[in-house]
Structures are given as structure tokens and as C-alpha cells.
N, C-alpha and C positions, 0 to 999 in steps of 0.2 A: 175687532182687533185693530189697534192703531197701526199707522205706517211703521212706527218704530218697533212695535211688537212683531209685525210681519217680517221686518228685516232681521230681527233677532232669531225668529223661528227658522228663517231660511239661510242664516249665516253658515259658512263652512263648518264652524265648530258645532253647530246644532245638527248637522246632517250626519246620518249613520255612516260609519266607516265601511270600507270594503270587507272587513271581517265581521260586520254586523249581519246576522242571518236575515234581517228585514231590509237590507239594502236592495233597492229596486233592481239594480243591475246584476244582482246575484240570483234573481228569481228566474228559474226556467220558464215558468208560466208567462212572465213578461216578455222574454225573448220570443216565445212562440206567438204570443198575442201581437207583438209589434211586427214580426215577420208576416203573420197572416194578414194584418191590415195593409201592410205595404205590398204584399203580393196581390191582394184584391185591387189596390190602386194601380198596380202595373198592368193588370188585365183590363181595366176600365177602358182605355183608349182602343184596345184591340177588339173589345166586344161592342163598343158603341156603334160601329157601322152595321152590326148585325141586329141592333136593337135589343141586346141582351144585357142583363145584369150578371154579375159573377154567379150568384145563386141560381139564376135561370140557366146559365151555361152549364153548371154542374148537373142540373136536372136533364138538360138536353144531352149531355155526354152519356148519361145512363140510358136515356130513351133511344139514342142513336145506336147503341149497342144491343139493348134488350128488345126494342120494339114496343111491347106493352109490358106494364108492370103494375102491380097493386100498390096503392098509396102506402100501405104499411111496409111493404118491401122497399119502396123508394126511401122512406124515412130511415129504415135501418141501413140502407146502402150509403146514405149521405150523413148518417149520424145526426139527424135532426128529428124533432118531434112533430107530430101532426099539426100542432098549433102554429108551427112555422111553415110547414110545407103546404097546408091547405090554402092559405091566402096567396101564397106564391103560385100555386097551380091555378087558382081562380084568375089571377092577373095574366098568366100565360095562356089560359083558355080564351080570355077576352081578346088577347093579342093574336089569336089564331094559331098559336104554336102547338098546343096540345088539345086533346079531347078527353074529358072524364066521363065515365059511364059506370053504371052498376054492373057487377059481374053477373052474367046470366045464371050461373050455377050457385052463387051465394050473394044475395042482394045486400048483405052487410058489407061486402067488399067493393071498393071503388078501384077501377082499373084506369090507368092513364096511358094514352098512346100519342105518339107525335102525329100531327097533321101533315099533309103534303107540304105545307108552307114550313113547318118545323123541320121536316126532313130535308128540305131544300137548303136550309141554313148550314147543313153539315158540310157541303162542298166548300162553302165560303169560310167555314171555321177551321178547315184542315191546316191552314198556315199558322194559326195562333200558337200552337206549342213550339214550333220552330222559331217563330218571331221572338217569343219570350226567351227561348234558349239562347238565341244570338245576343240578346240584350244582357244576359247573365254571363256570357262566354268570357268576357274580359275579367270577370271576378271569381268565377268558379270553374274548375275544370270539369269535364264530363264525369270523371271518376268521383270528384267531390260531390257533384249534383246527384249522381246515382247513389252514393253512400249516404247522403243526407236523406234522400227519398226512402231508402231502406231503413234507416234509423227512425224516421218519422212513421213509417208504416208499422214498425215494431212498437213504437210508443202508442200509436192509435190502438193496436191490438191489446196492449197491456191496459190502457185506460178503458177501453170498451169492456174488457173482462172485469175490471175493477168496479165499473159503474153498475154492471149487472151481476156482480159477484154475490157471494153468500151474505145473507142478512144477519145470520146468527153464527157464533163460533161453531165450527164443526160441520156447518151446512155445506153441501157440495154446490159449487158454482155451476150455472147452466152452461151448456155448450154455446160458444160464441162462434158464428160462422166467420170464415176468413173475410176480413173487411176488404181485401184486395184480391179477388179471385184472379187466377192467371188469365192472360189474354190469349185468344186462340191464335 
């Protein structure tokens, strides 16, 4: 495409209007995608001193609470597939954060546990949620942030149900566990 052709394709007249259902800024998926990417970037400098990526932080949040968990259960809890989680866990094991082992009762099942080094990071990570909350405080009230989290949790539950929902008309959707079990 020539420079002139590119200019024509990107001119305001060629761009979809706000009433256009394909306008990027009208897409809920784009707002979620952009917010997710920006949230990961906001966490990056907070996690760097711990040597964790955002995905590793999510794994550690589960392990700090659960202790040991099967890889399949971890995948379900994080809404990730095993093709994503397995290489992540391999890198975490190499870094000394977690240990993977076959379940003694069922060798098909792999169980992940935090190592002492992984558990020691918990104390250093306790300030991260408050630090991020303070950064957002001038932009979102506590009530707005809690409302947003509630709405997002509901959306996750709806999408999780839809992804694993009935394949054929009239088929019953399988039970989907609460993606956000209550904290003790």
C-alpha cells in the first residue's frame, strides 16, 4: 500500500464512527485487554525485587494460601491451560520457588508445593496489594475498586460457565466451581 493509500485508509472519514459496532473503543473485550495489560505493567516494578513475573506472582498467591495443589487444580484456579502453566512451573522450579512431584496416590497427577525460598517471598510480597491500591487511590475510590472487582468476578464466572457450557442445544452445562472462593 502506498503512503497515499495508507493515509486514506487512516483518515477520520475512513474510521468507524462511535455508532459503528466494530469501533475499537466500543469493544468490552478491548477495554478488558488494555486494562489487563496495563495492570500487569503496574505490577512489574513491584514484583521485580522479588524476582517474580506477574504470572509467577499469581501462582505464588495460590500456593501461599493452599500449600500444595495439583497442576490441574492450579490451571482451573488461574483459568489457564496446562500448556501455559507447565513451562511456567518449570521456570519457577529452576528458580527454586516451587517443587513438582508425582502424587503418591495417583501417579498421573502432578502436585506443586512452594519451597522454603518460595514461602519466604510471601513476607516481602505482603506490601504489594497496598502499594498498588495507593497508586490507584487518586483515581478510584475504595467503593469503585470493590465494585469493579465484584463486576469482574461476576464476568469471570459468566465467561467460565460459557466456555465450559453445553456443546449442544438442550445439554446441561457442567457445574463450575466458584472461581473466587471466600477467604477465611
